[in-house]
N, C-alpha and C positions, 0 to 999 in steps of 0.2 A: 664334820659337824652335822651334815644332813643325815648321814647314817645313824649317828647317835640320837638325833631328834626322832628318827623313825623308830629306833629301838625302844625309846622311852614311851612310845604311844601304846605299847602292848605289854600285858603281863603274861608270863609263861611259867609253866610247871608250879613249883612251890610258892611262887608269888601270888598265885590264885588262891584266895583263902575263904571263898564262899562255901556253903554247905554242899551245893549241887550245881551242876552246869548242864547245858544242852550241847551235845556233840552233834555237829553237822558234817555230812559227807556226801558222797555220790549216791549212797543207798538211802538217804533220808536223814532224819534226826532222832535223837533220843535223849531223855533227861536221866542222868546218872549221878550218883554221889561223886564229889570231886576226887576223893581218894581212889575210887574205882577208875575214874578217867585218867588219873596219873599212872595207875597200874597198866591201863591199856596203852598209854603212850610208851611206857618203858618196854612193854612186850613187843611193840612194833618198831622200836628203835627210833622214835620220833619225839616231838615235843607236844605238850598241851598248850595251845596258843589261844588266848582270850581275844576274840575279834569284835565282840559287841558287849562291853561291860555293863551297859545300861539296861539290857534286856532282862526279863525275869523268867527263868534264871539266866545268867550271863551265857552268851553263845561262844563256844570254843571249837577249834579244829585240831585234829591230830595230824601234824605236819612237821617236817624238819624246819626249824626256826630260820635257818639261813636261807632255805629255799623260799619260805614265806616272805621274808624281807626282800628278796630278789624280785618276787612276783609283784609286791607292792610298789617297789621302786620302778619297775617296768611299766606298771599300770599308770603311775603318776606321770611318767615321762610321755606316755602315749596321750594322756589327757591334756598335757601341756602343749603337745604338738598340734592337737585338734583345735585348741583355742586360737581364734583369729585375732591378731593384734590390730585394733582399730586405730587408725591415724586420722588426724584432723588436717585436711588439706585447705589451703587458703586460696581464694580467688579475689583479686583486687580490681575494683572499677574506679573510674573517675566519674564525676556527676554528669558528664556529657560524653560518655563512651559511644563511639560510632558503632554501626550495625555489624561491620566486619569483625571488630574486636570483640563485640558481645557474643557473636556466634562461635568464635574461636574459643572463648572462655567457657561457653555453655557446653561445648563438646568435651572439654577437659573435665568439667564438673560431672558430666554423665559417666565418664570413664572412672573417676574417683568413686562415685557412688556404686557403680557396678562391681568395683573391686572390694566393696565393703567398708570404705572409708567415709568419714564424715566430711562435710564441706562447710567452711566458714567463709562466706562471701561478705565483702564489705566495700563500701564506697568511701573513698578518702577525699575530704574537703580541704583544699588548700587555699588559705587566705580568704578572700571574699566569696569564694565558691560555696561557703557555708550557706549563703543566701538561697542556694538551689537544693536545700536538703529535701524538699518535697519531691523534686525530680529524682534524687537518689533513692528515695523510698519507693517511688513508682518503678524504678529500674529493678530494685531487689524483689519487689512483689512479682514483676514479670518473670524474673529469673526463677523464683520459686514455682510459679505456675508452669513454666516450660519444663521444669524438672519433676513435675508432679508424679509422673509414671515411675521415676527412679528413686525419689527421696521424699521424706516427709519433713515438714517444718518443725524444728525443735524450739526455735525462738523467732518471732516475727521481727522485722526491721526495727532496730533500736539504736538511737544515737548515743555514742559514748565518746565524749570529747570531739575530735575532728573526724571520727569514723562512725559510720552507721553499719551495724552488723546484722547478718542473717545467718542462722544456723540450720543446716540440713543434715538429716541422718538417713542412711540407706534403708530402703524398704526390704523386708525379708520376703524373698520370693519363694512361695511354697510350691510343692510339686502338685500340679493339677491332675487329679485322677480322672481319666476318661470314662464316660459311661459306656455300658455295653452296647447301647444303640449307636453311639458315635463310633466305637470300634468296628461294629458290623458295617456301618455306612462307609467308613474309610476303606474297609476291606473290599466291599462291592465296587467302590470307585476305582480302586487299584486294579481289580480284576477286569473291569470294563476298559480301563486304559490299556491294559496288557492285550486284550482281545483286539481293540482298535489298532494298536501298534502292529500286531501280527497281520491284520488285514492289509494295512498300509504296506508292510514288507512284502506280502504276497503279491499285491497289486503292482508294486514297483518291480518285483522280479518278473511278473508276467509281461509287463510293459517292456522290460529289457529283452525278454525272449522274443516278443513280437517284433521289436525293432531289429533284433539280430536276424530274425527270419526274413523280414522284409528286405533288409540290406542284402541278405544272401540271394533272394529272388531277383533283386535289381541287378546284382553282379552277374548272375547266371543269364538273365535276359540280355544284358549288354554283351556278354561273351558270345551268345548265340547270334546276335546281330552282326558282330564283327566277323564271325565265322562265315555267315552267309554272304557278306560283302566280298570276302576273299574268294 
């Protein structure tokens, strides 16, 4: 079924009934009469495949149709694999959650957001605990504030029945491009650290040699003393 659907997306050869088409390839593109484009396809043993029907004139490629479908299927598969499946993870609180339990759930929420998942945190009010709904709201606002670095609020605390919900979405972390000045500064700092470390190594080595020499002198002096006594 998927292959049939893919095939029906494109017109090929005699199915292309416009007056002229634009042929694109590695060497560029050119506009030619459709009849000439069909002759070119036959001479090269390939198909004339319409890849952009809404262009003026429609854009086509000279390619084996089976190979073209394989490339399209492969491309769609790669795009699907790159798509991140976003899940909604739930974090449940009570209106009087203790600090240890709060920190434990905060840690899990950070992990969920770092993995690219959304977080739905809620406070569940059981029985008369609904009287503490303001306390639950304060807890959720604190939760959102503590996660400000990792997620953005999609919905502020909202009471729905016996539950008060807060929705958080992960922040998209962009790649920060370093300035050339910062790169140069970090390079200088690294070189200075390397020089300092070499100096320390040399000093340690000299200290070791000095200690060995001193120990040798002490031993020699001791032997001389013992020899004179004898």
